Biopython code that builds the backbone (N, CA, C, O; Angstrom):
import numpy as np
from Bio.PDB.StructureBuilder import StructureBuilder

atoms = [
    (1, "UNK", "N", (100.301, 93.300, 73.311)),
    (1, "UNK", "CA", (99.202, 94.355, 73.182)),
    (1, "UNK", "C", (98.129, 93.826, 74.361)),
    (1, "UNK", "O", (98.054, 92.673, 74.786)),
    (2, "UNK", "N", (97.357, 94.925, 74.755)),
    (2, "UNK", "CA", (96.418, 94.942, 75.720)),
    (2, "UNK", "C", (97.033, 95.296, 76.923)),
    (2, "UNK", "O", (97.700, 96.331, 76.929)),
    (3, "UNK", "N", (96.915, 94.490, 78.159)),
    (3, "UNK", "CA", (97.695, 95.074, 79.268)),
    (3, "UNK", "C", (97.416, 96.300, 79.802)),
    (3, "UNK", "O", (96.342, 96.793, 79.458)),
    (4, "UNK", "N", (98.115, 96.926, 80.563)),
    (4, "UNK", "CA", (98.163, 98.321, 81.031)),
    (4, "UNK", "C", (97.957, 99.559, 80.040)),
    (4, "UNK", "O", (98.328, 99.038, 78.988)),
    (5, "UNK", "N", (97.670, 100.610, 79.776)),
    (5, "UNK", "CA", (97.477, 101.750, 79.037)),
    (5, "UNK", "C", (97.855, 102.691, 80.222)),
    (5, "UNK", "O", (96.964, 103.059, 80.988)),
    (6, "UNK", "N", (99.287, 103.138, 80.419)),
    (6, "UNK", "CA", (99.638, 104.492, 81.118)),
    (6, "UNK", "C", (99.021, 105.762, 80.346)),
    (6, "UNK", "O", (99.349, 106.344, 79.312)),
    (7, "UNK", "N", (98.127, 105.920, 81.158)),
    (7, "UNK", "CA", (97.019, 107.068, 80.454)),
    (7, "UNK", "C", (98.203, 108.431, 81.126)),
    (7, "UNK", "O", (98.914, 108.832, 80.204)),
    (8, "UNK", "N", (98.391, 108.880, 81.971)),
    (8, "UNK", "CA", (99.537, 109.740, 82.319)),
    (8, "UNK", "C", (100.104, 109.628, 83.265)),
    (8, "UNK", "O", (99.497, 109.185, 84.240)),
    (9, "UNK", "N", (101.749, 110.041, 83.401)),
    (9, "UNK", "CA", (102.181, 109.584, 84.451)),
    (9, "UNK", "C", (102.719, 111.311, 84.770)),
    (9, "UNK", "O", (103.061, 112.105, 83.893)),
    (10, "UNK", "N", (102.669, 111.591, 86.297)),
    (10, "UNK", "CA", (102.944, 112.730, 86.476)),
    (10, "UNK", "C", (104.275, 113.194, 87.643)),
    (10, "UNK", "O", (104.265, 112.476, 88.643)),
    (11, "UNK", "N", (104.992, 113.894, 87.636)),
    (11, "UNK", "CA", (106.249, 114.357, 88.641)),
    (11, "UNK", "C", (104.953, 115.003, 89.660)),
    (11, "UNK", "O", (104.090, 115.828, 89.359)),
    (12, "UNK", "N", (105.151, 114.405, 90.744)),
    (12, "UNK", "CA", (104.555, 114.940, 91.955)),
    (12, "UNK", "C", (105.078, 115.763, 92.851)),
    (12, "UNK", "O", (106.204, 116.151, 92.537)),
    (13, "UNK", "N", (104.607, 116.228, 94.002)),
    (13, "UNK", "CA", (105.659, 117.156, 94.736)),
    (13, "UNK", "C", (106.554, 116.256, 95.348)),
    (13, "UNK", "O", (106.393, 115.145, 95.853)),
    (14, "UNK", "N", (107.868, 117.235, 95.136)),
    (14, "UNK", "CA", (108.852, 116.135, 95.818)),
    (14, "UNK", "C", (108.846, 115.912, 96.862)),
    (14, "UNK", "O", (109.241, 114.781, 97.143)),
    (15, "UNK", "N", (108.421, 116.797, 97.996)),
    (15, "UNK", "CA", (108.182, 116.272, 99.370)),
    (15, "UNK", "C", (106.970, 114.973, 99.829)),
    (15, "UNK", "O", (106.641, 114.474, 100.905)),
    (16, "UNK", "N", (106.619, 114.800, 98.626)),
    (16, "UNK", "CA", (105.593, 113.570, 98.931)),
    (16, "UNK", "C", (106.206, 112.293, 98.448)),
    (16, "UNK", "O", (106.634, 112.292, 97.293)),
    (17, "UNK", "N", (106.285, 111.446, 99.008)),
    (17, "UNK", "CA", (106.741, 109.925, 98.741)),
    (17, "UNK", "C", (106.714, 109.234, 97.245)),
    (17, "UNK", "O", (107.675, 108.560, 96.874)),
    (18, "UNK", "N", (105.649, 109.422, 96.469)),
    (18, "UNK", "CA", (105.880, 109.132, 95.358)),
    (18, "UNK", "C", (106.211, 110.372, 94.301)),
    (18, "UNK", "O", (105.489, 111.351, 94.122)),
    (19, "UNK", "N", (107.383, 110.115, 93.694)),
    (19, "UNK", "CA", (107.536, 111.380, 92.629)),
    (19, "UNK", "C", (106.662, 110.993, 91.521)),
    (19, "UNK", "O", (106.014, 111.915, 91.026)),
    (20, "UNK", "N", (106.541, 110.080, 91.137)),
    (20, "UNK", "CA", (105.778, 109.838, 89.648)),
    (20, "UNK", "C", (104.129, 109.122, 90.302)),
    (20, "UNK", "O", (104.093, 108.142, 91.045)),
    (21, "UNK", "N", (103.155, 109.718, 89.917)),
    (21, "UNK", "CA", (101.663, 109.256, 89.824)),
    (21, "UNK", "C", (101.308, 108.570, 88.477)),
    (21, "UNK", "O", (101.123, 109.193, 87.431)),
    (22, "UNK", "N", (101.252, 107.568, 88.576)),
    (22, "UNK", "CA", (100.602, 106.766, 87.465)),
    (22, "UNK", "C", (98.727, 106.639, 87.394)),
    (22, "UNK", "O", (98.037, 106.015, 88.200)),
    (23, "UNK", "N", (98.360, 107.219, 86.508)),
    (23, "UNK", "CA", (96.793, 107.132, 86.544)),
    (23, "UNK", "C", (96.551, 106.483, 85.322)),
    (23, "UNK", "O", (96.836, 106.863, 84.187)),
    (24, "UNK", "N", (95.781, 105.075, 85.832)),
    (24, "UNK", "CA", (95.282, 104.151, 84.973)),
    (24, "UNK", "C", (93.827, 103.738, 85.104)),
    (24, "UNK", "O", (93.290, 103.923, 86.196)),
    (25, "UNK", "N", (93.255, 103.295, 84.292)),
    (25, "UNK", "CA", (91.667, 102.614, 84.384)),
    (25, "UNK", "C", (92.056, 101.293, 85.006)),
    (25, "UNK", "O", (91.118, 100.742, 85.583)),
    (26, "UNK", "N", (93.095, 100.713, 85.029)),
    (26, "UNK", "CA", (93.271, 99.287, 85.353)),
    (26, "UNK", "C", (94.775, 99.289, 86.394)),
    (26, "UNK", "O", (95.906, 98.934, 86.061)),
    (27, "UNK", "N", (94.368, 99.744, 87.537)),
    (27, "UNK", "CA", (95.103, 99.658, 88.691)),
    (27, "UNK", "C", (95.765, 98.288, 88.987)),
    (27, "UNK", "O", (96.902, 98.230, 89.455)),
    (28, "UNK", "N", (95.060, 97.232, 88.715)),
    (28, "UNK", "CA", (94.903, 95.758, 88.986)),
    (28, "UNK", "C", (96.102, 95.283, 88.408)),
    (28, "UNK", "O", (96.905, 94.607, 89.052)),
    (29, "UNK", "N", (96.328, 95.727, 86.763)),
    (29, "UNK", "CA", (97.219, 95.392, 86.037)),
    (29, "UNK", "C", (98.509, 96.125, 86.307)),
    (29, "UNK", "O", (99.611, 95.581, 86.251)),
    (30, "UNK", "N", (98.332, 97.225, 86.563)),
    (30, "UNK", "CA", (99.412, 98.084, 86.646)),
    (30, "UNK", "C", (100.417, 97.592, 88.210)),
    (30, "UNK", "O", (101.626, 97.723, 88.400)),
    (31, "UNK", "N", (99.395, 97.038, 89.089)),
    (31, "UNK", "CA", (100.011, 96.319, 90.242)),
    (31, "UNK", "C", (101.017, 95.102, 89.706)),
    (31, "UNK", "O", (102.195, 94.944, 90.026)),
    (32, "UNK", "N", (100.412, 94.486, 89.021)),
    (32, "UNK", "CA", (100.966, 93.342, 88.508)),
    (32, "UNK", "C", (102.410, 93.681, 87.692)),
    (32, "UNK", "O", (103.353, 92.932, 87.949)),
    (33, "UNK", "N", (102.594, 94.615, 86.864)),
    (33, "UNK", "CA", (103.604, 94.824, 85.957)),
    (33, "UNK", "C", (104.526, 95.459, 86.870)),
    (33, "UNK", "O", (105.692, 95.070, 86.805)),
    (34, "UNK", "N", (104.244, 96.337, 87.689)),
    (34, "UNK", "CA", (104.803, 97.173, 88.883)),
    (34, "UNK", "C", (104.669, 96.690, 89.894)),
    (34, "UNK", "O", (103.793, 97.177, 90.609)),
    (35, "UNK", "N", (105.502, 95.471, 90.444)),
    (35, "UNK", "CA", (104.903, 95.203, 92.226)),
    (35, "UNK", "C", (105.654, 96.355, 93.048)),
    (35, "UNK", "O", (106.402, 97.173, 92.513)),
    (36, "UNK", "N", (105.387, 96.320, 94.299)),
    (36, "UNK", "CA", (105.263, 97.011, 95.534)),
    (36, "UNK", "C", (106.746, 97.344, 95.320)),
    (36, "UNK", "O", (107.135, 98.463, 94.985)),
    (37, "UNK", "N", (107.669, 96.126, 95.571)),
    (37, "UNK", "CA", (108.837, 96.852, 95.570)),
    (37, "UNK", "C", (109.878, 97.836, 94.388)),
    (37, "UNK", "O", (110.707, 98.731, 94.554)),
    (38, "UNK", "N", (109.344, 97.154, 93.220)),
    (38, "UNK", "CA", (109.591, 98.143, 91.934)),
    (38, "UNK", "C", (109.157, 99.598, 92.055)),
    (38, "UNK", "O", (109.825, 100.523, 91.591)),
    (39, "UNK", "N", (107.902, 99.768, 92.761)),
    (39, "UNK", "CA", (107.272, 100.713, 92.469)),
    (39, "UNK", "C", (107.985, 101.799, 93.577)),
    (39, "UNK", "O", (107.969, 103.006, 93.336)),
    (40, "UNK", "N", (108.519, 101.333, 94.629)),
    (40, "UNK", "CA", (109.188, 101.891, 95.626)),
    (40, "UNK", "C", (110.610, 102.564, 95.379)),
    (40, "UNK", "O", (111.029, 103.596, 95.903)),
    (41, "UNK", "N", (111.376, 101.588, 94.292)),
    (41, "UNK", "CA", (112.514, 101.837, 93.610)),
    (41, "UNK", "C", (112.514, 103.169, 92.948)),
    (41, "UNK", "O", (113.122, 104.223, 93.137)),
    (42, "UNK", "N", (111.676, 102.778, 92.160)),
    (42, "UNK", "CA", (111.244, 104.023, 91.194)),
    (42, "UNK", "C", (110.487, 105.149, 91.303)),
    (42, "UNK", "O", (110.491, 105.973, 90.389)),
    (43, "UNK", "N", (109.684, 105.342, 92.519)),
    (43, "UNK", "CA", (109.294, 105.899, 93.656)),
    (43, "UNK", "C", (107.980, 106.610, 92.634)),
    (43, "UNK", "O", (108.062, 107.775, 92.246)),
    (44, "UNK", "N", (107.008, 105.874, 92.349)),
    (44, "UNK", "CA", (105.952, 106.002, 92.265)),
    (44, "UNK", "C", (104.633, 105.388, 92.336)),
    (44, "UNK", "O", (104.636, 104.175, 92.125)),
    (45, "UNK", "N", (103.423, 105.966, 92.598)),
    (45, "UNK", "CA", (102.392, 105.135, 93.136)),
    (45, "UNK", "C", (101.177, 105.303, 91.793)),
    (45, "UNK", "O", (101.205, 106.207, 90.958)),
    (46, "UNK", "N", (100.366, 104.422, 91.843)),
    (46, "UNK", "CA", (99.379, 104.013, 90.981)),
    (46, "UNK", "C", (97.865, 104.694, 91.400)),
    (46, "UNK", "O", (97.325, 104.641, 92.506)),
    (47, "UNK", "N", (97.577, 105.067, 90.694)),
    (47, "UNK", "CA", (96.304, 105.978, 90.947)),
    (47, "UNK", "C", (95.019, 105.296, 90.276)),
    (47, "UNK", "O", (95.298, 104.688, 89.243)),
    (48, "UNK", "N", (93.770, 105.273, 90.621)),
    (48, "UNK", "CA", (92.989, 104.934, 90.052)),
    (48, "UNK", "C", (92.015, 105.772, 89.478)),
    (48, "UNK", "O", (91.610, 106.625, 90.267)),
    (49, "UNK", "N", (91.358, 105.812, 88.022)),
    (49, "UNK", "CA", (90.430, 106.720, 87.712)),
    (49, "UNK", "C", (89.111, 106.572, 87.684)),
    (49, "UNK", "O", (88.643, 105.467, 87.407)),
    (50, "UNK", "N", (88.342, 107.587, 87.947)),
    (50, "UNK", "CA", (88.844, 108.921, 88.144)),
    (50, "UNK", "C", (89.168, 109.042, 89.116)),
    (50, "UNK", "O", (88.896, 108.247, 90.016)),
    (51, "UNK", "N", (89.995, 110.287, 89.281)),
    (51, "UNK", "CA", (91.166, 111.024, 90.207)),
    (51, "UNK", "C", (90.679, 112.223, 90.050)),
    (51, "UNK", "O", (90.330, 112.587, 88.927)),
    (52, "UNK", "N", (90.573, 113.008, 91.088)),
    (52, "UNK", "CA", (90.318, 114.366, 91.432)),
    (52, "UNK", "C", (91.889, 115.169, 91.502)),
    (52, "UNK", "O", (92.978, 114.894, 92.007)),
    (53, "UNK", "N", (91.379, 116.207, 90.767)),
    (53, "UNK", "CA", (92.471, 117.414, 90.524)),
    (53, "UNK", "C", (93.477, 117.531, 91.850)),
    (53, "UNK", "O", (94.696, 117.654, 91.738)),
    (54, "UNK", "N", (92.931, 117.485, 92.830)),
    (54, "UNK", "CA", (93.716, 117.838, 93.909)),
    (54, "UNK", "C", (94.569, 116.560, 94.311)),
    (54, "UNK", "O", (95.234, 116.438, 95.339)),
    (55, "UNK", "N", (94.399, 115.551, 93.196)),
    (55, "UNK", "CA", (95.721, 114.769, 93.779)),
    (55, "UNK", "C", (96.838, 115.014, 93.057)),
    (55, "UNK", "O", (97.932, 114.559, 93.390)),
    (56, "UNK", "N", (96.655, 115.749, 92.015)),
    (56, "UNK", "CA", (98.330, 116.512, 91.523)),
    (56, "UNK", "C", (98.055, 117.964, 91.944)),
    (56, "UNK", "O", (97.377, 118.958, 91.684)),
    (57, "UNK", "N", (99.159, 117.385, 92.888)),
    (57, "UNK", "CA", (99.508, 118.665, 94.081)),
    (57, "UNK", "C", (100.260, 119.696, 93.098)),
    (57, "UNK", "O", (99.617, 120.689, 92.759)),
    (58, "UNK", "N", (101.838, 119.503, 92.518)),
    (58, "UNK", "CA", (102.255, 120.390, 92.539)),
    (58, "UNK", "C", (102.265, 120.643, 90.792)),
    (58, "UNK", "O", (101.295, 120.262, 90.136)),
    (59, "UNK", "N", (103.265, 121.212, 90.227)),
    (59, "UNK", "CA", (103.654, 121.477, 88.676)),
    (59, "UNK", "C", (103.486, 120.010, 88.068)),
    (59, "UNK", "O", (103.814, 119.012, 88.709)),
    (60, "UNK", "N", (103.056, 119.967, 87.036)),
    (60, "UNK", "CA", (102.692, 118.612, 86.164)),
    (60, "UNK", "C", (103.543, 118.410, 85.016)),
    (60, "UNK", "O", (103.480, 119.087, 83.990)),
    (61, "UNK", "N", (104.290, 117.517, 85.210)),
    (61, "UNK", "CA", (105.295, 117.067, 84.257)),
    (61, "UNK", "C", (105.198, 116.045, 83.710)),
    (61, "UNK", "O", (105.073, 115.157, 84.552)),
    (62, "UNK", "N", (105.184, 115.541, 82.374)),
    (62, "UNK", "CA", (105.116, 114.206, 81.989)),
    (62, "UNK", "C", (106.003, 113.437, 81.959)),
    (62, "UNK", "O", (106.969, 113.839, 81.312)),
    (63, "UNK", "N", (106.107, 112.371, 82.439)),
    (63, "UNK", "CA", (107.744, 111.510, 82.935)),
    (63, "UNK", "C", (107.179, 110.198, 82.143)),
    (63, "UNK", "O", (107.907, 109.229, 82.358)),
    (64, "UNK", "N", (106.211, 109.943, 81.391)),
    (64, "UNK", "CA", (106.043, 108.705, 80.828)),
    (64, "UNK", "C", (107.206, 108.029, 80.087)),
    (64, "UNK", "O", (107.238, 106.801, 80.002)),
    (65, "UNK", "N", (108.120, 108.769, 79.571)),
    (65, "UNK", "CA", (109.359, 108.142, 78.858)),
    (65, "UNK", "C", (110.386, 107.752, 79.909)),
    (65, "UNK", "O", (111.364, 107.022, 79.746)),
    (66, "UNK", "N", (109.951, 108.425, 81.116)),
    (66, "UNK", "CA", (111.165, 107.777, 82.384)),
    (66, "UNK", "C", (110.861, 106.411, 82.657)),
    (66, "UNK", "O", (111.671, 105.565, 83.037)),
    (67, "UNK", "N", (109.217, 106.187, 82.367)),
    (67, "UNK", "CA", (109.026, 104.741, 82.943)),
    (67, "UNK", "C", (109.019, 104.144, 82.186)),
    (67, "UNK", "O", (109.212, 103.025, 82.660)),
    (68, "UNK", "N", (108.901, 104.064, 81.003)),
    (68, "UNK", "CA", (109.035, 103.532, 79.420)),
    (68, "UNK", "C", (110.732, 103.116, 79.459)),
    (68, "UNK", "O", (111.187, 102.116, 78.904)),
    (69, "UNK", "N", (111.550, 104.121, 80.246)),
    (69, "UNK", "CA", (113.005, 103.662, 80.041)),
    (69, "UNK", "C", (113.097, 102.673, 81.192)),
    (69, "UNK", "O", (113.856, 101.720, 81.019)),
    (70, "UNK", "N", (112.573, 102.741, 82.104)),
    (70, "UNK", "CA", (112.836, 101.504, 83.178)),
    (70, "UNK", "C", (112.235, 100.450, 83.062)),
    (70, "UNK", "O", (112.575, 99.440, 83.678)),
    (71, "UNK", "N", (111.024, 100.504, 82.081)),
    (71, "UNK", "CA", (110.253, 99.091, 81.709)),
    (71, "UNK", "C", (111.023, 98.270, 80.550)),
    (71, "UNK", "O", (110.634, 97.156, 80.200)),
    (72, "UNK", "N", (111.998, 98.825, 80.060)),
    (72, "UNK", "CA", (112.703, 97.883, 78.769)),
    (72, "UNK", "C", (114.016, 97.840, 79.238)),
    (72, "UNK", "O", (114.647, 98.825, 79.621)),
    (73, "UNK", "N", (114.477, 96.533, 79.200)),
    (73, "UNK", "CA", (115.287, 95.758, 79.910)),
    (73, "UNK", "C", (116.001, 94.797, 78.516)),
    (73, "UNK", "O", (116.840, 93.922, 78.734)),
]
sb = StructureBuilder()
sb.init_structure("model")
sb.init_model(0)
sb.init_chain("A")
sb.init_seg("    ")
for serial, (resi, resn, name, xyz) in enumerate(atoms, 1):
    if name == "N":
        sb.init_residue(resn, " ", resi, " ")
    sb.init_atom(name, np.array(xyz, "f"), 0.0, 1.0, " ", f" {name:<3s}", serial, name[0])
structure = sb.get_structure()
């Protein structure tokens, strides 16, 4: 319990480097849970709340299950 709450994760612009954007109020914890190397492998970046709608470029698709799937071992 505690730790990081994934508020929402979006599949972003396919041309953008990150395909998944994680929006969290606690980016430091997120960074510890998902080190840089792992984030690059999964192709997502962490964004601090509050964030602007301009950050969510294209169609929005929730990929929380995708992240959870990777997180279980």
